[in-house]
C-alpha positions, 0 to 999 in steps of 0.5 A: 607838453607832458613828461612822456614827450621828453624822451626820458627813461621809462623807469624815471617816468614811472617814478615821477608819474607816481609823484603826480608829475604830468606837465613839466615846468618851463625850466624843465621843458627847456632844460631836459632836452638839452641835458639829454643831448649831452650839452653844457647848460646854464639855467637861470630861474627863480626859486620854486620853478623846479630846477632840481627836477630839471637836472635830476630827471635827465641825469637819471635817464642818462645814467640808467642804461650805463650803471652796473647791476652790481654795486661792487666797483661803482665809480662816481659818475655824477657830482652835484655841488650845492652850498648848504646842508639843507639843499644837499639833503633836499637834492638827495631826497629828489634823486631818491624819489625820481630814481627809485626804479633804477639801479643808481646809488647815491650819497649826500655829504656835508660838513658839521657832522661826523664823517665816518658814515659818509666815508663808509658810503663812499667805500661801498661805491656810488654813482651819484655824489651830492656834496657841499664844497668844504666837506667834498674837498676835505674828503678828497684831500683825505683820499676818500673821493675819486672824481676821475670818472665824473661824467656830469658836474652840476653846480646848483645855486651858483649865486649863493655859493659865490655869496657864501665865499665858495668861489675858490672851492668851486674852481678847485672842484672843477679842476678835479673832474675830467675835462670831457665832462658835461657841466650844468650850472643853475642859479636863481640870479645871474651876476657878472661873477657867474657869467665869468665862471660859465665863460671860463669852465663851460663849453659852448653852453646852452642858456635857459632863462625862463623869467627875467632874473630881476622879476618877481612873480605876479602871484606874490602881493608885495607890501612895504612898511616904512618903520623906525628900526627900534620899533620893528619888533613891535610892528612885527607883533602888530602885523602877526596879531592883526592879520592872524598870520600863520606859517610865516617865514621871517628873514633876518640879516644876522644870526643874532638878530634871528635869535632876538626876533624869536625871543621877542615872539615867544615872549608874546605867545607866538610859536616860533623858532630860528634857523641859521648857521650856528644851529647844529645840523640836527637842530636845523633839520628838526626845526625845518621839518616842524615848520613844514608840518605846521608844528611851528607857526613862524620860522625866522631864518637868515638867507644862507639857511633859507636856501634849503627851505622848499615849501610849496604852500608857504603863504607869507614871507616877511623881510624883517631886515631888507637885504643889501643885495636886490637880487636877494629880495627876489629870491626871498619873496620867491619862497611864497607864491609857488605852484600857482598859489598866491602869496604875500611878501611884507617888507619892513624898511628902516631909515637906514635901509632906504638905499636898499629899498630904492635898489630893489625897486629899480631892479624889480620894477615891482608894484609894491603897496605902501602901508602908511597907516600904521603905528610905527612910521618914520618920524623925526620926533620921539613918540608919545607914550600913547603912540603904542596904544591901539588906535581909537575908532571914529564915531562916524565910520567905525574905522581906526583914526589915522595916527600918521606923523608928518613923516608917514604922510611924506611916504605917499609922495615917494616915487617908489 
């Protein structure tokens, strides 16, 4: 199927054709006709499958014939709520790109910056508002946002909004918009809390699920190292140097941990930066742009900050810390292996993280290669000083001799 068969606006079709869009992704092919019919929708698909275009293209097509020719007196007709500033900016860029030939106006608002320019934009009148929950409710409370004319409400990355504690804010926002709206909910995973939300606030929604929520794409090769926690930084350096990896996204569980990883990498000559919630908006955007432009080789991120990272050709993801929620693992490694390209996801599992890894394997049922032959395996005795040296070569094969401890040998017997 091609986009021209989906009954979208000719002006929107022209814009996406210029961007090289010819064939819709599965989520786009299934979601666009439902949205154009005015039905509520629950869309579940992994990251990198084109969820933003799946709602932006039909929404712009619906708005095209009804938007006023003049900007004066414009009311918000479409509201998109998303959890992070990076995602809000990304969605805004997509609407600008797809809607460049139609007369819609839009505004992207988020916290962490001065509100004056956002208020000025609201006063001029807009058709589309893209917002993070906190800033949206704040400006509404101040009387700068009128949601009485909203026709389309889109909740993007709904699972992440729940993870970040926005559940009550989301419910407040839903109650502020008209009851006779069209509601679209998109999520990478579909936990019970999201299902309960759809039952409560959506009207007879159609469900589009293009892949099982627990699955990992076959385009991503997966490896795991069972490593002593104290030696994870040394293993990271060993892997990066040994494989000469560039353009790598490294996941840390905490902001403090991300900064410490970057400090270690820089000390050893790597070009690395961190992105997390303690960084200013301008700093986060600068680092993200530098990473996309390959000015930075390694980006260390927390899960919250990484939701705004949309890089089509990202080749490597490393889980320095394993997530305690198995669905988060699926989302993390979905950052690589996009658009038909191969990717590699490497995970470091400390002894304290073994329950997390068991849950991940139970959920994904993925085939993950265990790398046993490395310098820092699980073990019950302290390493000798020689253990951190480069392995010597065998006189016969020329291959590194194994330095496995008893703990490393046991790794082969693990059911996962």
